[in-house]
Each structure stands twice: as structure tokens, then as C-alpha cells.
C-alpha positions as CSV (number, residue, x, y, z in Angstrom):
1,X,83.1,-38.6,44.1
2,X,85.1,-36.0,42.2
3,X,87.4,-33.6,44.0
4,X,88.1,-30.2,42.3
5,X,91.4,-28.2,42.3
6,X,92.4,-25.2,40.2
7,X,95.7,-26.6,38.8
8,X,96.8,-30.2,38.9
9,X,100.5,-30.9,38.3
10,X,101.5,-34.5,37.6
11,X,105.1,-35.1,38.5
12,X,107.2,-33.6,41.3
13,X,110.5,-33.3,39.5
14,X,112.3,-30.1,38.7
15,X,109.8,-29.0,36.0
16,X,106.6,-29.9,37.9
17,X,107.8,-28.3,41.2
18,X,108.9,-25.1,39.4
19,X,105.5,-24.9,37.6
20,X,103.6,-25.4,40.8
21,X,105.6,-22.8,42.6
22,X,105.1,-20.3,39.9
23,X,101.4,-20.8,39.6
24,X,100.7,-21.1,43.4
25,X,102.7,-17.9,44.1
26,X,100.1,-16.0,42.0
27,X,97.4,-17.0,44.5
28,X,95.0,-18.7,42.0
29,X,93.5,-21.2,44.4
30,X,94.5,-24.8,45.1
31,X,97.5,-26.0,43.2
32,X,98.2,-29.7,43.8
33,X,101.2,-31.8,42.7
34,X,101.0,-35.6,42.4
35,X,104.2,-37.7,42.7
36,X,104.1,-41.5,42.4
37,X,107.4,-42.0,44.3
38,X,107.7,-41.9,48.0
39,X,109.6,-38.6,47.9
40,X,109.3,-35.5,45.8
41,X,112.2,-34.1,43.8
42,X,112.6,-36.3,40.8
43,X,115.9,-37.6,39.4
44,X,118.1,-35.1,41.3
45,X,117.2,-37.0,44.5
46,X,119.5,-39.8,43.4
47,X,122.3,-37.7,42.0
48,X,124.7,-37.0,44.9
49,X,127.1,-34.9,43.0
50,X,127.5,-31.1,42.2
51,X,126.1,-29.6,39.0
52,X,122.7,-28.4,40.2
53,X,123.4,-24.7,40.5
54,X,124.2,-22.9,43.7
55,X,122.4,-21.6,46.8
56,X,122.1,-17.8,47.5
57,X,125.5,-17.9,49.2
58,X,127.1,-19.3,46.1
59,X,127.7,-22.8,47.5
60,X,127.3,-25.6,44.9
61,X,124.3,-27.8,45.2
62,X,124.2,-31.5,44.7
63,X,121.1,-33.3,43.5
64,X,119.4,-34.1,46.8
65,X,120.0,-30.5,48.1
66,X,118.6,-29.1,44.8
67,X,115.5,-31.3,45.1
68,X,114.9,-30.3,48.7
69,X,115.1,-26.6,47.8
70,X,112.6,-27.2,44.9
71,X,110.1,-28.9,47.2
72,X,110.4,-26.2,49.8
73,X,109.9,-23.5,47.2
74,X,106.6,-25.2,46.0
75,X,105.3,-25.6,49.5
76,X,106.2,-22.0,50.5
77,X,104.3,-20.8,47.4
78,X,101.2,-22.6,48.7
79,X,101.2,-25.7,46.5
80,X,100.2,-29.1,48.0
81,X,102.6,-31.8,47.2
82,X,101.3,-35.4,47.5
83,X,103.7,-38.4,47.3
84,X,102.9,-42.0,46.7
85,X,100.0,-40.9,44.4
86,X,99.8,-42.1,40.8
87,X,97.7,-40.7,38.0
88,X,96.5,-43.7,36.1
89,X,94.1,-42.4,33.5
90,X,91.5,-39.8,32.4
91,X,87.9,-39.7,33.5
92,X,87.2,-36.6,31.5
93,X,89.1,-33.9,29.5
94,X,90.5,-32.3,32.7
95,X,89.7,-35.0,35.2
96,X,92.3,-37.6,36.2
97,X,91.8,-41.0,37.8
98,X,94.3,-41.3,40.7
99,X,95.4,-44.1,43.0
100,X,96.5,-42.9,46.4
101,X,97.4,-44.7,49.6
102,X,93.9,-44.0,50.8
103,X,92.3,-45.5,47.7
104,X,91.1,-44.4,44.2
105,X,90.2,-40.8,43.5
106,X,89.1,-38.6,40.7
107,X,90.4,-35.1,40.5
108,X,89.1,-32.4,38.2
109,X,91.1,-29.3,37.5
110,X,90.8,-26.1,35.5
111,X,94.3,-26.7,34.1
112,X,96.5,-29.8,34.1
113,X,100.3,-29.7,33.8
114,X,102.0,-32.9,32.8
115,X,105.5,-33.1,34.1
116,X,106.0,-36.9,34.2
117,X,109.6,-36.8,32.9
118,X,111.4,-39.5,31.0
119,X,113.2,-42.8,31.6
120,X,116.1,-44.6,30.1
121,X,115.2,-47.4,27.7
122,X,116.0,-50.7,29.4
123,X,117.9,-53.6,27.9
124,X,114.7,-55.4,26.8
125,X,113.5,-52.4,24.9
126,X,116.9,-52.1,23.2
127,X,116.4,-55.7,21.9
128,X,119.7,-57.0,23.2
129,X,119.3,-60.8,23.2
130,X,120.2,-63.1,26.1
131,X,118.9,-64.4,29.4
132,X,117.6,-62.2,32.2
133,X,120.3,-62.2,34.9
134,X,120.5,-59.9,37.9
135,X,122.9,-57.1,37.6
136,X,121.6,-55.5,34.4
137,X,120.5,-51.9,35.2
138,X,119.8,-48.5,33.8
139,X,121.6,-45.5,35.3
140,X,118.4,-44.5,37.1
141,X,118.0,-47.9,38.6
142,X,121.7,-47.9,39.6
143,X,121.5,-44.5,41.4
144,X,118.2,-45.3,43.1
145,X,119.4,-48.6,44.4
146,X,122.7,-47.1,45.7
147,X,120.8,-44.2,47.3
148,X,118.4,-46.6,49.0
149,X,120.6,-49.5,50.1
150,X,124.1,-48.2,50.1
151,X,126.8,-48.9,47.6
152,X,128.2,-52.2,48.9
153,X,124.9,-53.8,49.7
154,X,123.3,-52.6,46.4
155,X,126.0,-53.8,44.1
156,X,127.5,-57.2,44.7
157,X,129.2,-57.2,41.4
158,X,132.9,-56.4,40.9
159,X,133.4,-55.7,37.2
160,X,131.0,-53.6,35.1
161,X,130.5,-52.5,31.5
162,X,128.6,-49.2,30.9
163,X,126.7,-48.9,27.6
164,X,126.1,-45.4,26.3
165,X,127.9,-42.1,26.2
166,X,128.0,-38.6,27.4
167,X,127.2,-37.2,30.9
168,X,124.9,-40.0,31.9
169,X,127.5,-42.7,31.2
170,X,130.0,-40.6,33.1
171,X,127.6,-40.5,36.1
172,X,127.2,-44.2,35.9
173,X,131.0,-44.7,35.9
174,X,131.3,-42.4,38.9
175,X,128.6,-44.2,40.8
176,X,130.1,-47.7,40.1
177,X,133.6,-46.6,41.1
178,X,132.3,-45.1,44.4
179,X,130.7,-48.4,45.0
180,X,134.0,-50.2,44.6
181,X,133.1,-51.7,41.2
182,X,135.7,-51.7,38.5
183,X,134.5,-50.4,35.1
184,X,136.0,-52.6,32.4
185,X,134.8,-50.4,29.5
186,X,132.3,-47.9,28.2
187,X,130.6,-49.1,25.0
188,X,129.0,-46.5,22.8
189,X,127.5,-46.4,19.3
190,X,128.7,-42.9,18.9
191,X,131.7,-42.5,16.5
192,X,134.7,-40.3,16.9
193,X,136.3,-39.0,20.0
194,X,135.7,-40.7,23.4
195,X,132.7,-39.1,25.1
196,X,134.2,-39.5,28.6
197,X,137.0,-37.0,28.2
198,X,139.5,-37.3,31.0
199,X,138.2,-40.6,32.4
200,X,140.6,-43.5,32.8
201,X,138.2,-46.0,31.4
202,X,138.5,-47.7,27.9
203,X,135.9,-46.3,25.6
204,X,134.8,-48.4,22.6
205,X,133.3,-45.9,20.2
206,X,131.2,-46.9,17.2
207,X,130.5,-50.2,19.0
208,X,127.2,-52.0,19.7
209,X,126.2,-54.7,22.2
210,X,124.9,-57.8,20.3
211,X,124.3,-60.3,23.1
212,X,124.4,-60.7,26.9
213,X,125.6,-63.9,28.5
214,X,125.0,-65.3,32.0
215,X,122.1,-66.6,34.1
216,X,122.4,-65.9,37.8
217,X,124.5,-62.8,37.0
218,X,126.0,-61.6,33.7
219,X,129.3,-63.2,32.7
220,X,130.0,-61.0,29.7
221,X,128.6,-59.2,26.6
222,X,129.3,-59.6,23.0
223,X,130.1,-56.5,21.0
224,X,130.6,-55.5,17.4
225,X,132.6,-52.6,16.1
226,X,131.9,-50.4,13.1
227,X,134.4,-52.4,11.1
228,X,132.4,-55.6,11.8
229,X,134.9,-57.2,14.2
230,X,133.4,-58.8,17.2
231,X,134.6,-59.4,20.8
232,X,133.6,-60.5,24.3
233,X,133.9,-58.3,27.4
234,X,133.9,-60.1,30.7
235,X,131.7,-58.5,33.4
236,X,129.2,-59.3,36.1
237,X,127.3,-55.9,35.9
238,X,125.9,-54.1,32.9
239,X,124.5,-50.5,33.0
240,X,122.6,-49.2,30.0
241,X,122.6,-45.4,30.0
242,X,120.8,-42.7,28.0
243,X,118.4,-43.5,25.1
244,X,115.6,-41.6,26.7
245,X,111.9,-42.3,26.3
246,X,109.2,-40.1,27.8
247,X,106.8,-41.3,30.5
248,X,103.9,-40.5,28.1
249,X,101.3,-43.0,29.2
250,X,98.9,-40.2,30.2
251,X,99.6,-38.4,26.9
252,X,98.8,-41.4,24.8
253,X,95.7,-42.4,26.8
254,X,94.4,-38.8,26.3
255,X,94.9,-39.2,22.6
256,X,97.3,-36.3,22.3
257,X,99.6,-36.1,19.2
258,X,103.2,-37.3,19.8
259,X,106.3,-35.7,18.3
260,X,108.2,-37.9,15.9
261,X,111.6,-37.3,17.2
262,X,111.0,-37.5,21.0
263,X,107.7,-39.4,21.3
264,X,106.7,-36.7,23.8
265,X,103.5,-34.6,23.3
266,X,103.5,-32.0,20.6
267,X,103.3,-28.5,22.2
268,X,103.5,-24.9,21.1
269,X,105.8,-22.3,22.5
270,X,103.6,-21.8,25.5
271,X,103.7,-25.6,26.3
272,X,100.1,-26.1,25.3
273,X,99.1,-29.5,23.9
274,X,96.3,-30.3,21.6
275,X,94.1,-31.0,24.6
276,X,92.4,-27.8,25.8
277,X,93.7,-27.0,29.3
278,X,96.5,-29.6,29.2
279,X,100.1,-28.4,29.3
280,X,103.3,-30.4,29.2
281,X,106.8,-29.4,30.3
282,X,110.3,-30.8,31.1
283,X,111.8,-34.1,30.1
284,X,108.3,-35.4,29.1
285,X,108.9,-33.3,26.0
286,X,112.5,-34.2,25.3
287,X,114.4,-36.6,27.7
288,X,117.9,-36.1,28.8
289,X,117.8,-32.4,29.6
290,X,119.5,-31.1,32.7
291,X,117.4,-30.4,35.8
292,X,118.0,-26.6,35.5
293,X,116.6,-26.5,32.0
294,X,113.6,-28.6,33.0
295,X,112.9,-26.3,35.9
296,X,113.2,-23.3,33.5
297,X,110.4,-24.7,31.4
298,X,108.3,-25.3,34.6
299,X,108.7,-21.6,35.5
300,X,108.0,-20.6,31.9
301,X,104.7,-22.5,31.7
302,X,103.3,-20.7,34.8
303,X,102.3,-17.6,32.8
304,X,100.5,-19.6,30.2
305,X,98.6,-21.5,32.9
306,X,97.6,-18.3,34.6
307,X,96.4,-16.9,31.2
308,X,94.3,-20.1,30.8
309,X,92.7,-19.6,34.2
310,X,92.0,-16.0,33.3
311,X,90.0,-17.1,30.3
312,X,92.5,-16.8,27.5
313,X,91.4,-18.7,24.3
314,X,93.1,-22.0,23.5
315,X,94.8,-21.9,20.1
316,X,93.5,-24.2,17.4
317,X,97.0,-25.2,16.3
318,X,100.0,-23.7,14.6
319,X,102.6,-24.2,12.0
320,X,104.2,-27.7,12.4
321,X,108.0,-27.8,12.9
322,X,110.1,-30.8,11.8
323,X,113.7,-31.8,12.1
324,X,115.7,-33.0,9.1
325,X,119.2,-34.1,8.1
326,X,121.4,-34.7,11.1
327,X,118.9,-33.4,13.7
328,X,117.1,-35.9,15.9
329,X,114.4,-33.5,17.1
330,X,113.3,-29.9,17.4
331,X,110.9,-28.2,19.9
332,X,108.4,-26.8,20.1
333,X,106.4,-28.8,17.6
334,X,104.1,-25.9,16.7
335,X,104.8,-22.2,15.9
336,X,102.4,-19.3,16.0
337,X,102.9,-15.7,15.2
338,X,106.0,-13.9,16.4
339,X,109.6,-15.0,16.9
340,X,109.9,-18.2,19.0
341,X,113.2,-19.7,20.3
342,X,113.8,-23.3,19.2
343,X,115.5,-26.2,21.0
344,X,117.3,-28.7,18.7
345,X,119.3,-31.9,19.3
346,X,121.6,-33.6,16.7
347,X,121.4,-37.3,15.9
348,X,125.2,-37.5,16.2
349,X,128.2,-35.3,17.1
350,X,128.6,-32.4,14.6
351,X,131.5,-30.0,14.2
352,X,130.6,-26.4,13.3
353,X,127.3,-27.5,11.7
354,X,125.3,-25.3,9.4
355,X,121.7,-24.9,10.6
356,X,119.0,-23.9,8.2
357,X,115.4,-23.0,8.8
358,X,113.0,-23.3,5.8
359,X,109.3,-22.8,5.1
360,X,107.7,-23.7,1.8
361,X,111.1,-23.9,0.2
362,X,112.3,-20.4,1.3
363,X,115.3,-20.1,3.6
364,X,114.3,-18.1,6.7
365,X,117.8,-18.3,8.3
366,X,121.0,-20.2,7.8
367,X,124.1,-20.0,10.0
368,X,127.2,-22.0,10.9
369,X,127.4,-22.7,14.6
370,X,130.7,-22.4,16.5
371,X,132.4,-25.4,17.9
372,X,131.1,-28.9,18.2
373,X,127.5,-30.1,19.1
374,X,127.1,-33.3,21.1
375,X,124.2,-35.7,20.6
376,X,123.4,-35.8,24.3
377,X,122.8,-32.0,24.7
378,X,120.3,-29.7,23.0
379,X,121.1,-26.4,21.4
380,X,119.0,-23.3,22.0
381,X,118.3,-21.1,19.0
382,X,117.0,-17.6,19.8
383,X,113.8,-16.1,18.3
384,X,115.7,-14.7,15.3
385,X,115.6,-18.2,13.8
386,X,111.8,-18.1,13.4
387,X,111.4,-14.5,12.4
388,X,109.4,-14.4,9.1
389,X,107.5,-17.6,9.7
390,X,104.1,-17.4,7.9
391,X,101.4,-18.6,10.4
392,X,99.3,-19.6,7.4
393,X,102.1,-21.3,5.5
394,X,103.4,-24.8,5.4
395,X,105.5,-26.7,7.8
396,X,108.8,-25.3,9.0
397,X,111.9,-27.6,8.6
398,X,115.1,-27.2,10.6
399,X,118.1,-28.9,9.0
400,X,121.7,-29.4,10.0
401,X,124.7,-30.3,7.9
402,X,128.5,-30.0,8.3
């Protein structure tokens, strides 16, 4: 039996909840959100720290408070939020196979919004050799475990090494310290200045982990610096941070094209994928973005979804956009007519980089940015950067150099 809804949103994180709230508020019919976890809210649920905006009274919100507000907003708008429900595959172009506590289902929608987010690449995917001891985690696993079981019970270790850099590594250090675990060092491949400014933790920059030792629990990790020198760091806990990969299983099983830099689905400026009626937003497109930016994309997609429900034609494609030089990725992956803002992220830290946009060899815009650009944060370029793009021309290339 197939059940029908008007809009099906997969993922109840910041982007999915914002999209559901925006569409449901327009009164289009049944808007349903599926969340495989036991609680809706996404990653912010496990981030008990400020940095998630403020409430109407100006009070700073931590992650759990932000998540609760997002869930309430979707429910008040009229969306149905179902937890413990996983979308496992496709039974048709806009029909999803779903596993719920009550059993398998098939749900057909007039429009599908994929907001499945991203996850950190675990130790095994980073090809770090060694045994498989307990106490090797990603930041997400660390925060979920602490939130569920409490710091002391969740983390029996006493000395940790954090692998990675930037805000996510800083969050891991904070969580470990609050749990009473000493942080021996932060190891990052990133060169240059320490990415944890102000933190009293040794930071080994330009350094990679080459092996993990220990069986019951880790006893240490081997590292190699940019100069080739090696060393051993003693620890009983290792936290791998960052290195995001999208939760793109539904995208791949649907056969939608993936972007080279992010491995998320290719979309246009309206978050439309190559599958008619299928949209994608949030960290599924480019992992590691803050919750507030993911939510902004969720709000932005609502208009395109409503246009789809009203019968707007689905575009056949657009001008491909690619990143070059020191840029890791650029989004959106397709451009149409008109000026479109771009989101770019560098491969490494850059100081006052010169960004250049070209099409068919012609320079559309070139400008030196102010200040430094970090590899763990994207940079938004306004629509002036894509003025003059020829919709019938060749690919657009965005390059960065110092």
C-alpha cells in the first residue's frame, strides 16, 4: 500500500525542519518530515554550548534549545514530524521506501526534500592502520555518547588526542575537558598557525596520524610531521574530527549526479537536483556548515518547492560550475540565467586570496578578498560574481590564488 503526502522531507535537522516549516506555513496540504533518530533536531541536539543564535528576548541559545525551537516551529506551521523512521530507498521517482516502528511503508509525494546532512569520516575511512580498540570516536559520536550517558560514564579514558582542526576540533576539546579527560594534543594536517587560537592545548600542525596502537583501548598514535620526522603520542582516547562526507545514500540510489568537491548532489540555485521534483538542502550539499546556514537553505528552498507544487516547469539543466586552484568546492553546481550567489570553500588556509570567475576563457570577475579564509568555513560571494554568465556557454570555473 502506498500512502500519499504533498511534500516529504527526509531529515529533521536544521535544514529539513526549516524547509518543512516554510512549506507547511503556506497551507499546501500534508507536509511530513522523516527522522531516523529517536529525537528530531539534528546535530544541535548534542551541542550543549552557545553559538546557535538567540531567542526573541536576545538570550543566547545552545544547541538543544535551538533544536527544540526548530521542531516547535515546524509543528506549529502544520508539518508532521515522525522520528525513528528511516527512508531506505526509492520505489519510484517520488516514492520512498520507509522503515518505521510499525513496519515497512511506501510514501509518495508531489515533492521530496532531501536534508539528510553529513557525517565525519571515521578512522577506518581515513585509512589509519592499527587494531580496532574502544575509545576511537568521531566528534559526533563523542557528543552523542556524552549527551546520552553522561560524561563520566561515557568516557572511561583519561588522556585523549584530537585529530583535525577548526571549530569542530575545538568542540571536541571542550567536550573532553568537561568530561574530565586531559587532551594531550591536537593533530592537524593544516599548516601554519594553530587552528585553536586561545586554547591551552599543544597543536601539531602539518602533521598526520600514521598508525594507531592498542587493543582493549588505544595506547598511543604514531604521527609524522611535514618535515618527515615521526613520533608517538601516548593516549587512551582518539577523536577524529571534521573531514565531512554527505549522507548521500538516497542520492546515489536515485542515480542523481554528485558534485566532485563535496560528493553531495549537484543542485541549481533553487536547490533542484537532476531528479524532477527532488530537492536537496543543508549539509547534504556541503558538510561542516553551521546550523544557522543550513536552516537558511531550508527556508530558501520553500519557495522553489511551492513553485513546483503550483506547476512550475523543472529546468533541464544549467551551466556547470567547478572549483579550481586552492578551492575545494563551489556551490551551486549549476547556474541559470541571472545573477546567483556562490558559496566556496578553500582547500587550505588562504590570506587575502584573489578569487576569479571565468567562462570560456573570459574573466567575469576577479577580486582580492580581505583577511584570511579558513578551510573549515565557506565564503559567500554575492550575485555580482555571476553577472554576465552566458546560459548557453561553457562551464564556469571559480579559482583562488594568493
